[in-house]
N, CA and C atoms as a LAMMPS dump frame, in Angstrom:
ITEM: TIMESTEP
0
ITEM: NUMBER OF ATOMS
486
ITEM: BOX BOUNDS ff ff ff
-5.0000000000000000e+02 5.0000000000000000e+02
-5.0000000000000000e+02 5.0000000000000000e+02
-5.0000000000000000e+02 5.0000000000000000e+02
ITEM: ATOMS id mol type element x y z
1 1 1 N -117.94 275.026 120.154
2 1 2 C -117.085 273.909 120.465
3 1 3 C -118.422 273.638 122.412
4 2 1 N -118.706 271.83 121.804
5 2 2 C -119.897 271.779 122.536
6 2 3 C -119.409 270.892 123.513
7 3 1 N -119.567 269.87 124.72
8 3 2 C -119.643 269.309 125.478
9 3 3 C -119.669 268.002 124.371
10 4 1 N -120.413 268.3 123.859
11 4 2 C -120.527 266.546 123.405
12 4 3 C -118.912 266.691 121.924
13 5 1 N -117.91 267.567 121.52
14 5 2 C -117.027 268.313 120.769
15 5 3 C -115.975 268.15 121.569
16 6 1 N -115.786 267.815 122.619
17 6 2 C -114.636 267.598 123.509
18 6 3 C -114.744 267.347 124.883
19 7 1 N -113.704 266.611 125.527
20 7 2 C -113.842 265.694 126.381
21 7 3 C -113.283 266.589 127.522
22 8 1 N -113.952 267.092 128.478
23 8 2 C -114.573 267.984 129.589
24 8 3 C -113.4 268.008 131.025
25 9 1 N -112.982 266.624 130.609
26 9 2 C -111.593 266.608 131.423
27 9 3 C -110.454 267.003 131.01
28 10 1 N -110.446 267.059 129.907
29 10 2 C -109.073 267.594 128.98
30 10 3 C -108.545 269.088 129.069
31 11 1 N -107.378 269.307 129.783
32 11 2 C -107.03 271.101 130.102
33 11 3 C -106.809 271.468 128.637
34 12 1 N -107.156 273.129 128.891
35 12 2 C -107.813 273.296 127.738
36 12 3 C -107.118 274.786 127.683
37 13 1 N -106.766 275.345 126.621
38 13 2 C -105.811 277.057 126.357
39 13 3 C -107.19 277.699 126.806
40 14 1 N -106.494 279.051 127.233
41 14 2 C -107.018 279.673 127.703
42 14 3 C -107.579 280.507 126.088
43 15 1 N -107.512 280.601 124.942
44 15 2 C -108.383 280.307 123.608
45 15 3 C -109.592 279.505 123.589
46 16 1 N -109.411 278.272 124.285
47 16 2 C -110.225 277.433 124.272
48 16 3 C -110.847 277.564 125.094
49 17 1 N -110.825 278.169 126.58
50 17 2 C -111.614 278.126 127.85
51 17 3 C -112.636 279.561 126.96
52 18 1 N -112.032 280.155 125.911
53 18 2 C -112.531 281.648 125.97
54 18 3 C -113.886 281.118 125.039
55 19 1 N -113.427 280.675 124.222
56 19 2 C -114.527 279.855 122.688
57 19 3 C -115.34 278.96 123.059
58 20 1 N -114.808 277.538 124.472
59 20 2 C -116.403 277.762 125.362
60 20 3 C -117.39 278.567 126.086
61 21 1 N -116.833 279.755 126.299
62 21 2 C -117.454 280.31 127.166
63 21 3 C -118.87 281.48 126.27
64 22 1 N -118.055 281.388 125.016
65 22 2 C -118.656 282.754 123.571
66 22 3 C -119.787 281.554 123.643
67 23 1 N -119.279 279.882 123.772
68 23 2 C -120.461 279.117 123.39
69 23 3 C -121.779 279.031 124.034
70 24 1 N -120.987 279.301 125.335
71 24 2 C -122.278 278.702 125.917
72 24 3 C -123.449 280.204 126.011
73 25 1 N -122.667 281.597 125.737
74 25 2 C -123.866 282.374 126.035
75 25 3 C -124.321 283.147 124.967
76 26 1 N -123.725 282.832 123.919
77 26 2 C -124.477 282.367 122.68
78 26 3 C -125.434 281.435 122.278
79 27 1 N -125.237 279.848 122.514
80 27 2 C -126.322 278.921 121.785
81 27 3 C -126.412 278.373 122.973
82 28 1 N -126.582 278.258 124.294
83 28 2 C -126.801 277.625 125.431
84 28 3 C -128.055 278.924 126.528
85 29 1 N -127.892 280.104 125.737
86 29 2 C -128.485 280.728 126.85
87 29 3 C -129.75 281.323 125.804
88 30 1 N -131.297 280.467 126.159
89 30 2 C -132.594 281.007 125.482
90 30 3 C -133.046 282.246 125.957
91 31 1 N -132.41 283.138 126.461
92 31 2 C -132.337 285.127 126.53
93 31 3 C -131.598 285.398 125.303
94 32 1 N -130.402 284.645 125.471
95 32 2 C -129.568 285.603 124.859
96 32 3 C -129.994 285.518 122.881
97 33 1 N -130.322 284.55 123.089
98 33 2 C -130.996 284.085 121.588
99 33 3 C -131.951 284.906 121.326
100 34 1 N -133.38 284.703 122.422
101 34 2 C -134.218 285.688 122.078
102 34 3 C -134.089 287.487 121.717
103 35 1 N -133.141 287.634 122.837
104 35 2 C -132.506 288.77 122.113
105 35 3 C -131.522 289.503 120.84
106 36 1 N -131.969 288.12 119.979
107 36 2 C -130.804 288.222 118.846
108 36 3 C -129.419 288.8 119.119
109 37 1 N -129.356 288.404 120.169
110 37 2 C -127.962 289.136 120.811
111 37 3 C -126.322 288.071 120.105
112 38 1 N -125.608 288.945 119.401
113 38 2 C -123.847 288.594 118.906
114 38 3 C -122.99 288.56 119.099
115 39 1 N -122.032 287.83 119.492
116 39 2 C -121.049 288.531 119.668
117 39 3 C -119.715 288.634 118.921
118 40 1 N -119.176 289.668 118.983
119 40 2 C -119.041 290.485 117.591
120 40 3 C -117.273 290.083 118.014
121 41 1 N -116.893 290.55 119.099
122 41 2 C -115.55 290.981 119.408
123 41 3 C -115.042 290.082 120.701
124 42 1 N -114.207 289.624 120.974
125 42 2 C -113.807 289.098 122.11
126 42 3 C -112.584 288.881 122.684
127 43 1 N -112.404 289.45 123.298
128 43 2 C -111.141 289.102 124.383
129 43 3 C -111.203 289.337 126.057
130 44 1 N -110.198 289.132 126.013
131 44 2 C -109.887 289.159 128.052
132 44 3 C -110.055 290.644 128.586
133 45 1 N -109.655 291.988 127.471
134 45 2 C -109.793 292.835 127.958
135 45 3 C -111.035 293.643 127.608
136 46 1 N -111.607 292.654 126.125
137 46 2 C -112.75 293.826 125.571
138 46 3 C -113.894 292.694 125.099
139 47 1 N -115.495 292.658 125.617
140 47 2 C -115.92 292.268 124.489
141 47 3 C -117.241 293.776 124.048
142 48 1 N -118.13 292.579 122.468
143 48 2 C -118.753 293.342 121.978
144 48 3 C -119.573 292.541 121.415
145 49 1 N -120.641 293.077 121.56
146 49 2 C -122.111 292.324 121.118
147 49 3 C -122.849 293.475 120.634
148 50 1 N -123.364 292.99 119.189
149 50 2 C -123.797 293.397 118.597
150 50 3 C -125.273 292.59 118.767
151 51 1 N -126.711 293.462 118.354
152 51 2 C -128.199 293.31 118.671
153 51 3 C -128.903 294.17 116.971
154 52 1 N -129.505 293.093 116.37
155 52 2 C -130.127 294.303 114.872
156 52 3 C -131.726 294.417 115.994
157 53 1 N -131.947 295.511 115.402
158 53 2 C -133.686 295.919 115.692
159 53 3 C -134.518 294.732 115.214
160 54 1 N -135.287 294.896 116.439
161 54 2 C -136.304 293.494 116.334
162 54 3 C -137.711 294.509 117.122
163 55 1 N -138.728 294.677 115.825
164 55 2 C -139.45 295.25 116.694
165 55 3 C -140.332 294.328 118.022
166 56 1 N -140.481 293.71 117.834
167 56 2 C -140.341 292.658 119.717
168 56 3 C -140.098 293.279 120.541
169 57 1 N -138.937 293.884 120.622
170 57 2 C -138.375 294.454 121.419
171 57 3 C -138.343 295.794 121.785
172 58 1 N -139.551 296.465 121.071
173 58 2 C -140.012 297.96 121.234
174 58 3 C -140.783 298.709 122.473
175 59 1 N -140.038 299.466 122.796
176 59 2 C -141.032 299.701 124.1
177 59 3 C -141.567 301.218 124.094
178 60 1 N -141.295 301.471 123.252
179 60 2 C -142.477 302.697 122.548
180 60 3 C -142.688 302.27 120.94
181 61 1 N -143.871 302.206 120.504
182 61 2 C -144.552 301.674 119.264
183 61 3 C -144.621 302.679 119.106
184 62 1 N -144.854 304.407 119.367
185 62 2 C -145.143 305.4 118.865
186 62 3 C -144.185 306.032 118.36
187 63 1 N -142.894 306.138 118.927
188 63 2 C -141.81 306.394 118.424
189 63 3 C -140.445 305.603 117.914
190 64 1 N -140.774 304.338 118.232
191 64 2 C -139.922 303.301 117.725
192 64 3 C -138.679 302.762 118.462
193 65 1 N -138.779 302.923 119.814
194 65 2 C -137.73 302.729 120.319
195 65 3 C -137.273 301.409 121.093
196 66 1 N -136.632 301.286 122.096
197 66 2 C -136.066 300.148 122.231
198 66 3 C -136.73 300.42 123.606
199 67 1 N -136.957 299.032 124.156
200 67 2 C -137.775 298.965 125.747
201 67 3 C -136.637 299.08 126.691
202 68 1 N -136.279 299.786 127.439
203 68 2 C -135.812 300.215 128.554
204 68 3 C -134.901 298.8 129.48
205 69 1 N -136.006 297.796 129.554
206 69 2 C -135.799 296.511 129.767
207 69 3 C -134.173 296.127 129.122
208 70 1 N -134.718 295.873 127.643
209 70 2 C -133.864 295.611 127.03
210 70 3 C -132.732 296.017 126.617
211 71 1 N -132.406 297.283 127.249
212 71 2 C -131.071 297.744 126.964
213 71 3 C -130.867 297.563 128.328
214 72 1 N -131.218 297.068 129.602
215 72 2 C -130.534 297.068 130.705
216 72 3 C -129.985 295.512 129.824
217 73 1 N -130.705 294.874 129.986
218 73 2 C -130.421 293.045 129.76
219 73 3 C -128.937 292.962 128.5
220 74 1 N -129.07 293.628 127.453
221 74 2 C -127.899 293.651 126.643
222 74 3 C -126.665 293.746 127.84
223 75 1 N -126.773 295.507 128.779
224 75 2 C -125.656 295.959 128.919
225 75 3 C -124.957 294.584 130.234
226 76 1 N -126.266 293.897 130.805
227 76 2 C -125.879 293.085 131.547
228 76 3 C -125.16 291.833 131.132
229 77 1 N -125.52 291.772 130.45
230 77 2 C -124.945 290.246 129.644
231 77 3 C -123.724 290.77 128.605
232 78 1 N -123.466 291.9 128.509
233 78 2 C -121.88 292.13 128.267
234 78 3 C -121.032 292.526 128.8
235 79 1 N -121.579 292.856 130.773
236 79 2 C -121.084 292.962 131.806
237 79 3 C -120.831 291.628 131.819
238 80 1 N -121.445 290.492 131.875
239 80 2 C -121.351 289.427 132.723
240 80 3 C -120.158 288.574 131.783
241 81 1 N -120.586 288.548 130.346
242 81 2 C -119.229 287.703 129.718
243 81 3 C -118.096 288.281 130.097
244 82 1 N -118.101 289.347 129.733
245 82 2 C -116.51 290.827 130.305
246 82 3 C -116.201 289.515 131.672
247 83 1 N -117.161 290.286 132.805
248 83 2 C -116.207 289.493 134.298
249 83 3 C -115.984 288.047 134.069
250 84 1 N -116.343 287.57 133.287
251 84 2 C -115.839 286.27 133.409
252 84 3 C -114.682 285.497 132.833
253 85 1 N -115 286.824 131.431
254 85 2 C -113.507 286.13 130.454
255 85 3 C -112.623 286.585 130.882
256 86 1 N -112.755 287.894 131.705
257 86 2 C -110.927 288.666 132.532
258 86 3 C -110.589 287.877 133.814
259 87 1 N -111.811 287.277 134.474
260 87 2 C -111.836 286.177 135.634
261 87 3 C -110.763 285.126 134.834
262 88 1 N -110.82 284.582 133.752
263 88 2 C -110.172 283.381 133.203
264 88 3 C -108.952 284.02 132.462
265 89 1 N -108.541 285.146 132.518
266 89 2 C -107.755 285.225 131.583
267 89 3 C -106.2 284.896 131.915
268 90 1 N -106.02 285.145 133.338
269 90 2 C -104.814 283.9 133.808
270 90 3 C -105.241 282.377 133.872
271 91 1 N -105.815 282.078 133.456
272 91 2 C -105.76 280.118 133.694
273 91 3 C -105.789 279.856 132.89
274 92 1 N -104.72 279.111 132.794
275 92 2 C -104.369 278.197 130.808
276 92 3 C -104.337 277.194 131.73
277 93 1 N -104.952 276.263 130.827
278 93 2 C -104.9 274.415 130.907
279 93 3 C -105.701 273.923 132.145
280 94 1 N -107.244 274.641 131.405
281 94 2 C -108.065 273.877 133.117
282 94 3 C -108.678 273.402 132.201
283 95 1 N -109.57 272.447 132.671
284 95 2 C -110.98 271.718 132.054
285 95 3 C -111.822 272.261 132.251
286 96 1 N -113.295 271.841 131.833
287 96 2 C -114.533 272.162 131.25
288 96 3 C -114.472 272.512 132.922
289 97 1 N -114.561 270.505 133.038
290 97 2 C -115.071 270.254 134.5
291 97 3 C -114.352 271.419 135.151
292 98 1 N -113.125 271.38 135.572
293 98 2 C -112.262 272.601 137.147
294 98 3 C -113.243 273.629 136.152
295 99 1 N -113.815 274.526 135.225
296 99 2 C -114.117 275.127 135.479
297 99 3 C -115.124 275.272 135.803
298 100 1 N -115.912 274.763 135.983
299 100 2 C -117.112 274.967 136.128
300 100 3 C -117.062 274.546 137.618
301 101 1 N -116.498 274.518 137.868
302 101 2 C -116.295 274.386 140.123
303 101 3 C -115.564 275.787 140.398
304 102 1 N -114.63 276.228 139.496
305 102 2 C -114.222 277.202 139.731
306 102 3 C -115.15 278.244 139.961
307 103 1 N -115.979 278.738 139.021
308 103 2 C -116.388 279.691 138.461
309 103 3 C -118.091 279.135 138.828
310 104 1 N -118.61 278.174 140.339
311 104 2 C -120.3 277.922 140.055
312 104 3 C -121.362 279.605 140.46
313 105 1 N -120.788 280.29 140.769
314 105 2 C -121.232 281.145 141.699
315 105 3 C -121.83 282.863 140.848
316 106 1 N -121.236 282.247 139.154
317 106 2 C -120.896 283.776 138.627
318 106 3 C -122.53 283.982 138.485
319 107 1 N -122.739 285.51 139.087
320 107 2 C -123.877 286.08 138.89
321 107 3 C -123.701 287.507 138.95
322 108 1 N -125.011 288.89 138.978
323 108 2 C -124.784 289.972 138.816
324 108 3 C -124.93 289.442 140.447
325 109 1 N -124.159 290.79 141.287
326 109 2 C -124.816 291.394 142.04
327 109 3 C -125.288 292.338 142.455
328 110 1 N -124.89 293.516 141.349
329 110 2 C -125.391 295.388 141.507
330 110 3 C -125.266 295.485 140.122
331 111 1 N -125.754 296.367 139.453
332 111 2 C -126.054 296.98 138.299
333 111 3 C -126.567 298.14 138.021
334 112 1 N -125.997 299.683 137.418
335 112 2 C -126.623 300.18 137.722
336 112 3 C -126.646 300.842 135.958
337 113 1 N -127.988 301.462 135.424
338 113 2 C -127.56 302.133 134.154
339 113 3 C -128.131 303.49 134.011
340 114 1 N -127.665 304.33 133.458
341 114 2 C -128.083 305.627 133.09
342 114 3 C -128.506 305.555 131.641
343 115 1 N -129.449 305.894 131.066
344 115 2 C -130.455 306.26 129.645
345 115 3 C -130.026 307.697 129.424
346 116 1 N -129.181 307.552 128.702
347 116 2 C -128.322 309.056 128.628
348 116 3 C -129.564 309.383 126.737
349 117 1 N -130.432 308.69 125.77
350 117 2 C -131.014 309.35 124.821
351 117 3 C -132.022 307.388 124.365
352 118 1 N -132.779 307.781 123.517
353 118 2 C -134.029 307.079 123.442
354 118 3 C -133.324 306.031 122.376
355 119 1 N -133.404 304.778 122.503
356 119 2 C -132.995 303.67 121.922
357 119 3 C -133.458 303.574 120.943
358 120 1 N -133.241 304.174 119.755
359 120 2 C -133.316 304.158 118.112
360 120 3 C -132.187 303.772 117.039
361 121 1 N -132.728 303.511 116.405
362 121 2 C -131.524 302.399 115.574
363 121 3 C -131.497 301.248 114.531
364 122 1 N -130.811 300.915 114.315
365 122 2 C -131.023 299.649 113.618
366 122 3 C -130.423 298.236 113.858
367 123 1 N -129.258 298.863 114.396
368 123 2 C -128.473 297.875 115.102
369 123 3 C -127.756 298.636 116.271
370 124 1 N -127.868 297.748 117.966
371 124 2 C -127.209 297.935 118.736
372 124 3 C -126.124 297.368 119.294
373 125 1 N -125.022 298.03 119.282
374 125 2 C -123.333 297.733 120.093
375 125 3 C -122.689 297.665 121.321
376 126 1 N -123.395 296.365 122.203
377 126 2 C -122.548 297.333 123.33
378 126 3 C -121.362 297.022 123.562
379 127 1 N -120.277 297.172 124.209
380 127 2 C -119.119 296.989 124.794
381 127 3 C -119.188 297.4 126.356
382 128 1 N -118.07 296.58 126.718
383 128 2 C -117.933 296.003 127.868
384 128 3 C -116.4 296.385 128.626
385 129 1 N -115.709 296.222 129.471
386 129 2 C -114.596 296.593 130.099
387 129 3 C -114.446 296.532 131.682
388 130 1 N -113.799 295.751 132.205
389 130 2 C -113.212 295.42 133.673
390 130 3 C -112.505 296.267 134.471
391 131 1 N -113.348 297.48 135.42
392 131 2 C -112.732 298.556 136.031
393 131 3 C -111.675 297.876 136.879
394 132 1 N -111.869 297.259 137.328
395 132 2 C -111.542 296.525 138.826
396 132 3 C -111.586 294.959 138.869
397 133 1 N -111.184 294.254 139.081
398 133 2 C -111.597 292.43 139.786
399 133 3 C -110.091 292.413 141.371
400 134 1 N -111.246 291.658 141.994
401 134 2 C -110.476 290.652 142.579
402 134 3 C -110.679 289.658 143.025
403 135 1 N -110.453 288.91 143.528
404 135 2 C -110.552 287.549 144.057
405 135 3 C -112.314 286.919 143.938
406 136 1 N -112.881 287.65 144.367
407 136 2 C -114.392 287.363 144.137
408 136 3 C -115.524 287.784 142.804
409 137 1 N -115.07 289.039 142.874
410 137 2 C -116.091 290.298 142.042
411 137 3 C -114.963 290.784 141.406
412 138 1 N -115.98 291.35 140.185
413 138 2 C -115.299 292.192 139.548
414 138 3 C -116.671 293.152 138.985
415 139 1 N -115.569 294.168 138.761
416 139 2 C -116.788 295.56 138.211
417 139 3 C -116.687 295.522 136.672
418 140 1 N -117.313 295.473 136.125
419 140 2 C -117.502 296.404 134.547
420 140 3 C -117.631 297.542 133.522
421 141 1 N -117.732 298.189 133.145
422 141 2 C -118.317 299.749 133.343
423 141 3 C -118.509 299.279 131.12
424 142 1 N -119.986 299.258 131.192
425 142 2 C -120.281 299.067 130
426 142 3 C -121.688 300.239 129.129
427 143 1 N -121.527 300.009 127.601
428 143 2 C -121.851 301.017 126.725
429 143 3 C -122.61 300.521 125.857
430 144 1 N -123.765 301.151 125.316
431 144 2 C -124.42 300.73 124.629
432 144 3 C -124.438 301.897 123.582
433 145 1 N -124.506 301.542 122.255
434 145 2 C -124.334 302.393 121.558
435 145 3 C -125.065 302.481 119.71
436 146 1 N -125.582 302.386 119.148
437 146 2 C -126.498 302.604 117.858
438 146 3 C -125.739 302.597 116.359
439 147 1 N -126.259 301.892 115.778
440 147 2 C -124.79 301.788 114.621
441 147 3 C -124.403 302.961 114.295
442 148 1 N -124.716 304.161 113.883
443 148 2 C -124.187 305.576 113.809
444 148 3 C -123.606 306.143 114.736
445 149 1 N -123.338 305.064 115.97
446 149 2 C -122.226 305.825 117.234
447 149 3 C -123.136 306.425 118.041
448 150 1 N -124.32 307.316 118.276
449 150 2 C -124.879 307.137 119.42
450 150 3 C -125.271 307.027 120
451 151 1 N -124.875 307.25 121.877
452 151 2 C -124.814 306.962 122.637
453 151 3 C -126.086 306.798 123.502
454 152 1 N -125.947 305.287 123.794
455 152 2 C -127.931 305.086 124.12
456 152 3 C -127.843 305.248 126.172
457 153 1 N -126.533 304.909 126.45
458 153 2 C -126.955 304.328 127.814
459 153 3 C -125.84 303.88 128.241
460 154 1 N -125.291 303.841 129.561
461 154 2 C -123.839 303.139 130.22
462 154 3 C -124.413 302.28 131.276
463 155 1 N -123.59 301.679 131.396
464 155 2 C -123.699 300.837 132.657
465 155 3 C -122.197 300.658 134.028
466 156 1 N -122.786 299.79 135.188
467 156 2 C -121.704 300.177 135.661
468 156 3 C -122.104 298.823 136.178
469 157 1 N -121.376 297.629 136.316
470 157 2 C -121.964 296.326 137.066
471 157 3 C -120.779 296.006 137.592
472 158 1 N -121.268 295.123 138.703
473 158 2 C -120.505 294.444 139.605
474 158 3 C -121.058 292.752 139.644
475 159 1 N -120.228 291.622 139.419
476 159 2 C -120.713 290.813 138.82
477 159 3 C -119.181 289.762 139.871
478 160 1 N -120.075 288.345 140.641
479 160 2 C -119.658 287.539 141.626
480 160 3 C -119.215 286.587 140.705
481 161 1 N -117.171 286.279 140.801
482 161 2 C -116.844 285.414 139.843
483 161 3 C -116.574 284.394 140.461
484 162 1 N -116.465 283.908 141.944
485 162 2 C -116.089 283.098 141.88
486 162 3 C -117.266 282.536 143.577
């Protein structure tokens, strides 16, 4: 659903608002497209993003492992998406225009990444959950695994949501 497909002043349900946020992350953010990020599961309580292996994102060509910056970017993306969705879970019947005014300063305040193992795999799965949410800030816990379930990294992110 894009702005061309809907009236941005008409109130949306919580589900329609989630769909709009998902579209923004997956289709209107070129960096997410460059990484090949695919939103696999999405709810107001948990998000899962998948990314297939891509040789262009390699940090160590000898060992064929994912670049650490890509690992951090995936974790930040899944954490930010989770923070926005969690912040909107109690908002019902809000228009796209009102939503854009409600959350104008969404962004990462701080993020910590703990790299546990080299990023080896054919696919990478990032998940996020909210640890705490206030009126202006949400704190998320993010994890990155490969397709075999090997835990590669985890992160904690603090996000401005208002």
